[in-house]
One Martini backbone bead per residue (centre of mass of N, CA, C, O) as a GRO file, in nm:
protein
   86
    1MET     BB    1   0.649   8.565  -0.823
    2LYS     BB    2   0.710   8.377  -0.585
    3GLN     BB    3   0.552   8.134  -0.699
    4LEU     BB    4   0.721   8.097  -0.952
    5PHE     BB    5   0.985   8.033  -0.812
    6ILE     BB    6   0.887   7.781  -0.664
    7VAL     BB    7   0.803   7.617  -0.912
    8VAL     BB    8   1.077   7.612  -1.048
    9ALA     BB    9   1.234   7.481  -0.814
   10VAL     BB   10   1.069   7.217  -0.811
   11LEU     BB   11   1.119   7.131  -1.105
   12ILE     BB   12   1.423   7.110  -1.084
   13GLY     BB   13   1.428   6.903  -0.850
   14MET     BB   14   1.272   6.680  -1.022
   15THR     BB   15   1.479   6.662  -1.277
   16SER     BB   16   1.764   6.590  -1.169
   17PRO     BB   17   1.736   6.278  -1.118
   18ALA     BB   18   1.686   6.211  -1.417
   19PHE     BB   19   1.959   6.315  -1.521
   20ALA     BB   20   2.144   6.139  -1.346
   21LYS     BB   21   2.065   5.868  -1.504
   22HIS     BB   22   2.143   5.964  -1.796
   23CYS     BB   23   2.453   6.006  -1.812
   24PRO     BB   24   2.571   5.712  -1.797
   25LYS     BB   25   2.428   5.617  -2.057
   26ASP     BB   26   2.573   5.808  -2.246
   27ALA     BB   27   2.864   5.717  -2.179
   28LYS     BB   28   2.818   5.423  -2.278
   29ILE     BB   29   2.754   5.493  -2.570
   30ILE     BB   30   3.026   5.628  -2.628
   31ASP     BB   31   3.208   5.387  -2.564
   32GLN     BB   32   3.092   5.201  -2.782
   33ALA     BB   33   3.136   5.394  -3.029
   34MET     BB   34   3.445   5.429  -3.007
   35GLY     BB   35   3.511   5.122  -3.074
   36LYS     BB   36   3.355   5.167  -3.378
   37ALA     BB   37   3.504   5.403  -3.490
   38ILE     BB   38   3.495   5.538  -3.822
   39GLY     BB   39   3.623   5.823  -3.993
   40LEU     BB   40   3.769   5.971  -3.773
   41THR     BB   41   3.944   6.204  -3.654
   42LYS     BB   42   4.170   6.285  -3.423
   43MET     BB   43   4.019   6.547  -3.341
   44GLN     BB   44   3.741   6.417  -3.288
   45MET     BB   45   3.832   6.213  -3.072
   46THR     BB   46   3.937   6.423  -2.876
   47GLU     BB   47   3.666   6.569  -2.839
   48VAL     BB   48   3.504   6.328  -2.733
   49ILE     BB   49   3.678   6.276  -2.483
   50ALA     BB   50   3.640   6.561  -2.360
   51LEU     BB   51   3.326   6.558  -2.345
   52ARG     BB   52   3.301   6.314  -2.168
   53ALA     BB   53   3.465   6.417  -1.929
   54LYS     BB   54   3.291   6.670  -1.881
   55GLY     BB   55   3.021   6.523  -1.833
   56VAL     BB   56   3.114   6.354  -1.588
   57ALA     BB   57   3.195   6.592  -1.412
   58TYR     BB   58   2.920   6.730  -1.406
   59HIS     BB   59   2.776   6.494  -1.278
   60LYS     BB   60   2.945   6.486  -1.012
   61ASP     BB   61   2.855   6.806  -0.955
   62GLY     BB   62   2.529   6.819  -1.043
   63GLU     BB   63   2.541   6.917  -1.361
   64HIS     BB   64   2.321   6.777  -1.574
   65GLY     BB   65   2.269   6.972  -1.803
   66GLU     BB   66   2.570   6.999  -1.888
   67ALA     BB   67   2.620   6.699  -1.928
   68ILE     BB   68   2.423   6.655  -2.160
   69LYS     BB   69   2.548   6.852  -2.361
   70ALA     BB   70   2.826   6.712  -2.382
   71LEU     BB   71   2.731   6.421  -2.449
   72HIS     BB   72   2.563   6.498  -2.706
   73ALA     BB   73   2.800   6.612  -2.865
   74ALA     BB   74   2.950   6.344  -2.882
   75THR     BB   75   2.728   6.178  -3.029
   76LYS     BB   76   2.725   6.354  -3.281
   77ILE     BB   77   3.010   6.298  -3.379
   78LEU     BB   78   2.961   5.978  -3.384
   79GLY     BB   79   2.658   5.919  -3.494
   80VAL     BB   80   2.472   5.888  -3.237
   81LYS     BB   81   2.229   5.815  -3.016
   82PRO     BB   82   2.099   5.917  -2.745
   83TYR     BB   83   1.955   5.885  -2.468
   84LYS     BB   84   1.602   5.791  -2.421
   85PRO     BB   85   1.360   5.840  -2.227
   86MET     BB   86   1.026   5.723  -2.169
   0.00000   0.00000   0.00000
């Protein structure tokens, strides 16, 4: 059990830096899509702006998994694909 905990902790530590670089790229995709967005309601745009802000705040706090969830929710509303690392 102790070994499993150590393995999980190491894996989380290794994936956090990858998520850290992912967040700004998603935010940039959202910014570009917002400039071209047509057909969205005022409520949808307000939600996109809030999700983007939440995602950036999570990123700055080091909570990259939560940042990705918020940013991807914003891209879904905008109808664009989020950043996919190779």
